[in-house]
Z-matrix of the N, CA and C atoms (Angstrom, degrees):
N
C 1 1.463
C 2 1.477 1 109.07
N 3 1.317 2 118.18 1 136.36
C 4 1.500 3 120.21 2 176.13
C 5 1.554 4 109.82 3 -95.12
N 6 1.301 5 112.62 4 143.95
C 7 1.461 6 118.82 5 -178.37
C 8 1.501 7 111.66 6 -156.02
N 9 1.346 8 114.66 7 161.65
C 10 1.471 9 125.02 8 174.37
C 11 1.509 10 108.26 9 -129.33
N 12 1.369 11 115.24 10 135.85
C 13 1.461 12 120.60 11 171.93
C 14 1.489 13 109.31 12 -100.47
N 15 1.343 14 115.84 13 139.02
C 16 1.458 15 122.49 14 -179.38
C 17 1.530 16 107.34 15 -112.83
N 18 1.387 17 115.70 16 128.65
C 19 1.446 18 121.36 17 -176.64
C 20 1.514 19 110.97 18 -112.97
N 21 1.319 20 112.61 19 150.84
C 22 1.474 21 119.98 20 173.43
C 23 1.537 22 108.80 21 -126.69
N 24 1.364 23 117.83 22 135.02
C 25 1.364 24 123.24 23 179.22
C 26 1.542 25 110.07 24 -72.27
N 27 1.311 26 119.25 25 128.90
C 28 1.442 27 123.86 26 179.98
C 29 1.534 28 109.56 27 -90.49
N 30 1.291 29 118.24 28 164.18
C 31 1.475 30 124.17 29 178.89
C 32 1.562 31 112.62 30 -56.91
N 33 1.330 32 115.00 31 -31.01
C 34 1.448 33 120.45 32 -174.59
C 35 1.566 34 110.56 33 -88.49
N 36 1.327 35 117.94 34 3.65
C 37 1.456 36 123.12 35 178.65
C 38 1.541 37 115.80 36 92.62
N 39 1.326 38 117.21 37 -8.79
C 40 1.443 39 121.83 38 175.60
C 41 1.464 40 111.79 39 -76.10
N 42 1.321 41 117.92 40 155.59
C 43 1.473 42 122.45 41 174.21
C 44 1.535 43 107.20 42 -105.15
N 45 1.335 44 114.88 43 135.20
C 46 1.467 45 121.18 44 179.99
C 47 1.483 46 109.10 45 -118.93
N 48 1.342 47 116.65 46 137.16
C 49 1.498 48 119.74 47 175.83
C 50 1.529 49 106.21 48 -73.21
N 51 1.321 50 116.50 49 120.76
C 52 1.491 51 120.96 50 179.92
C 53 1.525 52 110.37 51 -104.24
N 54 1.327 53 116.97 52 -16.27
C 55 1.478 54 119.12 53 179.54
C 56 1.541 55 110.09 54 -160.99
N 57 1.316 56 113.77 55 151.04
C 58 1.470 57 121.06 56 172.09
C 59 1.500 58 106.31 57 -129.89
N 60 1.347 59 116.06 58 126.35
C 61 1.462 60 121.74 59 178.11
C 62 1.512 61 108.01 60 -111.86
N 63 1.343 62 115.38 61 128.51
C 64 1.460 63 121.78 62 -175.53
C 65 1.515 64 108.53 63 -124.49
N 66 1.366 65 111.75 64 146.81
C 67 1.463 66 119.49 65 177.55
C 68 1.539 67 109.06 66 -78.92
N 69 1.350 68 115.19 67 126.82
C 70 1.443 69 120.79 68 178.78
C 71 1.533 70 108.52 69 -131.09
N 72 1.269 71 118.38 70 173.75
C 73 1.496 72 121.13 71 -178.38
C 74 1.527 73 112.49 72 -59.00
N 75 1.370 74 116.61 73 -36.42
C 76 1.473 75 119.53 74 -176.31
C 77 1.532 76 111.53 75 -89.35
N 78 1.270 77 119.04 76 9.00
C 79 1.479 78 123.26 77 -177.17
C 80 1.502 79 109.82 78 122.44
N 81 1.295 80 116.62 79 -140.23
C 82 1.467 81 122.17 80 -179.15
C 83 1.515 82 109.05 81 -102.63
N 84 1.363 83 112.93 82 136.39
C 85 1.453 84 118.65 83 174.29
C 86 1.491 85 107.25 84 -115.26
N 87 1.387 86 116.27 85 123.97
C 88 1.441 87 121.25 86 -179.77
C 89 1.502 88 110.51 87 -108.71
N 90 1.314 89 117.29 88 139.53
C 91 1.455 90 121.99 89 177.12
C 92 1.511 91 107.93 90 -130.29
N 93 1.340 92 115.50 91 144.90
C 94 1.463 93 120.91 92 -179.88
C 95 1.518 94 112.22 93 144.37
N 96 1.358 95 115.10 94 -141.15
C 97 1.476 96 118.07 95 -178.06
C 98 1.497 97 109.13 96 -66.85
N 99 1.383 98 116.00 97 120.16
C 100 1.448 99 122.09 98 -175.95
C 101 1.504 100 116.88 99 -54.41
N 102 1.330 101 117.85 100 -43.16
C 103 1.489 102 121.08 101 -177.15
C 104 1.534 103 109.38 102 -66.35
N 105 1.308 104 116.05 103 -45.52
C 106 1.469 105 119.42 104 179.59
C 107 1.556 106 110.23 105 -59.77
N 108 1.351 107 119.13 106 -46.49
C 109 1.415 108 122.13 107 -179.80
C 110 1.478 109 111.56 108 -65.55
N 111 1.316 110 119.66 109 -38.65
C 112 1.460 111 122.74 110 176.00
C 113 1.505 112 110.62 111 -57.92
N 114 1.323 113 115.91 112 -44.58
C 115 1.497 114 119.81 113 -179.28
C 116 1.530 115 110.16 114 -65.21
N 117 1.351 116 118.71 115 -41.94
C 118 1.454 117 121.00 116 175.47
C 119 1.513 118 113.05 117 -55.39
N 120 1.319 119 113.63 118 -48.13
C 121 1.470 120 121.55 119 -179.41
C 122 1.549 121 113.60 120 -65.30
N 123 1.323 122 114.65 121 -38.63
C 124 1.493 123 119.64 122 -178.10
C 125 1.519 124 112.51 123 -83.01
N 126 1.311 125 119.21 124 -43.68
C 127 1.446 126 123.79 125 -172.79
C 128 1.574 127 111.98 126 -94.07
N 129 1.309 128 117.57 127 -27.42
C 130 1.467 129 119.50 128 -178.00
C 131 1.527 130 111.43 129 69.90
N 132 1.324 131 116.66 130 -173.91
C 133 1.457 132 124.88 131 178.19
C 134 1.525 133 106.58 132 -132.59
N 135 1.320 134 116.79 133 161.72
C 136 1.441 135 121.23 134 176.93
C 137 1.519 136 111.73 135 -77.67
N 138 1.313 137 117.28 136 145.25
C 139 1.447 138 122.64 137 173.08
C 140 1.502 139 108.66 138 -83.34
N 141 1.335 140 117.86 139 104.95
C 142 1.480 141 121.88 140 -173.02
C 143 1.538 142 111.30 141 -79.08
N 144 1.347 143 116.18 142 -6.08
C 145 1.493 144 117.90 143 176.66
C 146 1.538 145 109.64 144 -79.71
N 147 1.346 146 117.08 145 -14.34
C 148 1.469 147 121.16 146 178.57
C 149 1.528 148 107.73 147 -138.50
N 150 1.376 149 117.50 148 69.32
C 151 1.485 150 121.47 149 -173.30
C 152 1.559 151 111.70 150 -62.10
N 153 1.323 152 118.72 151 -34.18
C 154 1.476 153 116.95 152 -176.53
C 155 1.498 154 112.39 153 -70.97
N 156 1.362 155 116.96 154 -27.78
C 157 1.454 156 120.56 155 -176.90
C 158 1.527 157 113.44 156 -75.22
N 159 1.317 158 117.49 157 -20.48
C 160 1.487 159 123.31 158 -176.40
C 161 1.558 160 111.18 159 52.86
N 162 1.289 161 116.55 160 45.49
C 163 1.432 162 123.86 161 177.49
C 164 1.502 163 109.68 162 -81.38
N 165 1.318 164 117.10 163 136.34
C 166 1.478 165 121.85 164 178.34
C 167 1.516 166 108.58 165 -101.84
N 168 1.311 167 113.41 166 141.63
C 169 1.462 168 123.04 167 177.25
C 170 1.542 169 109.34 168 -109.66
N 171 1.307 170 116.68 169 147.00
C 172 1.438 171 123.31 170 -179.50
C 173 1.541 172 108.47 171 -129.87
N 174 1.332 173 119.97 172 160.74
C 175 1.455 174 119.97 173 177.92
C 176 1.536 175 116.02 174 -47.78
N 177 1.323 176 116.42 175 -32.78
C 178 1.455 177 118.58 176 -178.88
C 179 1.557 178 111.48 177 -64.90
N 180 1.340 179 116.76 178 -14.99
C 181 1.496 180 120.27 179 -177.75
C 182 1.528 181 111.82 180 -80.14
N 183 1.329 182 118.46 181 -2.21
C 184 1.443 183 122.02 182 171.45
C 185 1.517 184 114.95 183 72.73
N 186 1.328 185 114.40 184 -136.18
C 187 1.490 186 119.47 185 -173.49
C 188 1.517 187 113.23 186 -60.19
N 189 1.295 188 119.13 187 -31.87
C 190 1.491 189 121.21 188 177.12
C 191 1.548 190 111.10 189 -59.41
N 192 1.316 191 115.01 190 -40.16
C 193 1.473 192 120.88 191 176.07
C 194 1.536 193 110.38 192 -61.53
N 195 1.347 194 115.85 193 -47.84
C 196 1.455 195 119.14 194 -179.61
C 197 1.518 196 112.38 195 -62.08
N 198 1.330 197 117.53 196 -41.91
C 199 1.481 198 121.90 197 -178.91
C 200 1.520 199 111.75 198 -64.63
N 201 1.320 200 118.78 199 -31.46
C 202 1.457 201 121.48 200 179.95
C 203 1.495 202 117.02 201 -85.51
N 204 1.329 203 117.78 202 -11.44
C 205 1.488 204 121.64 203 -179.80
C 206 1.513 205 111.45 204 -54.79
N 207 1.319 206 116.78 205 -43.37
C 208 1.468 207 119.45 206 -174.18
C 209 1.504 208 112.96 207 -67.24
N 210 1.324 209 117.65 208 -25.00
C 211 1.456 210 123.91 209 178.32
C 212 1.548 211 110.62 210 -85.88
N 213 1.315 212 115.89 211 -34.01
C 214 1.470 213 119.42 212 179.85
C 215 1.522 214 113.68 213 -78.05
N 216 1.301 215 116.17 214 -27.07
C 217 1.485 216 121.44 215 -177.31
C 218 1.544 217 108.46 216 -116.52
N 219 1.292 218 115.79 217 75.18
C 220 1.440 219 121.18 218 -179.07
C 221 1.507 220 113.57 219 -128.06
N 222 1.343 221 118.36 220 32.47
C 223 1.470 222 119.68 221 179.42
C 224 1.504 223 107.61 222 -89.20
N 225 1.319 224 114.76 223 -178.38
C 226 1.443 225 120.57 224 -179.84
C 227 1.518 226 112.12 225 -69.86
N 228 1.304 227 117.21 226 -18.02
C 229 1.475 228 122.91 227 -175.38
C 230 1.559 229 113.72 228 -104.11
N 231 1.337 230 114.54 229 -32.85
C 232 1.496 231 118.79 230 -176.99
C 233 1.520 232 106.95 231 -124.42
N 234 1.346 233 114.51 232 137.59
C 235 1.476 234 119.31 233 174.66
C 236 1.538 235 106.43 234 -148.36
N 237 1.345 236 112.86 235 160.43
C 238 1.426 237 120.27 236 -179.88
C 239 1.539 238 108.41 237 -133.31
N 240 1.337 239 117.44 238 148.36
C 241 1.421 240 123.14 239 177.43
C 242 1.497 241 111.04 240 -77.09
N 243 1.335 242 118.67 241 167.88
C 244 1.457 243 123.79 242 167.06
C 245 1.558 244 105.89 243 -64.17
N 246 1.318 245 113.54 244 165.91
C 247 1.490 246 116.93 245 171.16
C 248 1.473 247 108.79 246 -63.53
N 249 1.334 248 116.46 247 131.90
C 250 1.476 249 122.59 248 -178.43
C 251 1.557 250 108.94 249 -120.42
N 252 1.310 251 113.57 250 157.15
C 253 1.479 252 118.57 251 172.82
C 254 1.522 253 110.85 252 -111.54
N 255 1.358 254 113.53 253 136.55
C 256 1.481 255 116.65 254 -179.32
C 257 1.522 256 109.59 255 -98.35
């Protein structure tokens, strides 16, 4: 199964996994902090493979959504892993 873990920087400097998004038959299934997941599902993320087009990706877009999480979440506070296999 392919998945991405999303981390948030804590006040003490540690990183905490706040969500895990996994590839499923119906698209991507995310588990973790409800408000963060709700925002991902509602707002989506930009498709960084086509930056000029300003296309948004959503969990229903499957593996393309997973692949772009690491580019969309690269601030000092939020980060995402590469797509991993379990």
